[in-house]
C-alpha positions in Angstrom: 16.7 4.8 82.1 19.2 2.4 80.5 20.5 -0.1 83.1 21.9 -3.6 83.6 19.8 -5.9 85.8 23.0 -7.2 87.5 23.0 -3.8 89.4 19.3 -3.9 90.4 17.9 -5.1 93.8 15.0 -6.7 92.0 17.2 -9.3 90.3 17.7 -12.7 91.9 20.3 -15.1 90.5 19.3 -17.7 93.1 15.7 -17.9 92.0 16.9 -18.5 88.4 18.2 -21.9 89.3 20.2 -23.5 86.4 19.5 -20.5 84.2 21.9 -18.4 86.4 24.8 -20.3 84.8 23.8 -18.8 81.5 23.8 -15.3 82.9 20.1 -15.0 83.5 18.2 -14.1 86.7 14.6 -13.6 87.9 13.2 -10.1 88.1 10.5 -9.8 90.8 8.5 -7.7 88.4 8.3 -10.5 85.8 6.4 -13.1 87.8 5.9 -15.6 85.0 7.7 -18.9 86.0 9.5 -19.2 82.7 10.7 -15.6 82.3 14.3 -14.8 82.9 16.3 -11.6 82.2 19.9 -11.3 81.1 21.9 -9.9 84.0 24.3 -8.0 81.7 22.1 -6.9 78.8 21.5 -3.1 78.7 17.8 -2.4 78.8 15.3 0.4 79.5 13.6 0.0 83.0 11.6 2.5 85.0 11.6 0.2 88.1 15.4 -0.1 88.5 16.6 0.3 92.1 20.3 0.0 92.8 21.5 -3.1 94.6 24.2 -2.9 97.3 27.7 -2.9 96.0 28.6 -6.2 97.7 25.6 -7.9 96.0 26.7 -6.6 92.6 30.3 -7.7 93.2 29.1 -11.2 94.1 26.9 -11.5 91.0 29.7 -10.3 88.8 32.2 -12.8 90.3 29.7 -15.6 90.0 29.0 -14.8 86.3 32.8 -14.4 85.6 33.4 -17.9 87.1 30.8 -19.4 84.7 32.9 -18.6 81.6 
């Protein structure tokens, strides 16, 4: 399935620290400490689980504020 991580419950912008300002987050399925994913890049992922609408709205607002 083609998805954006920003809409997935497995993404954490908080755990990405300073990388979040660049639009990256941490996926709980990529445990390597230096591995981040783009929140808005379209990708194929079989582990995608939709996040709550309020969480997605907060993520989008945060990323829009970083521009």
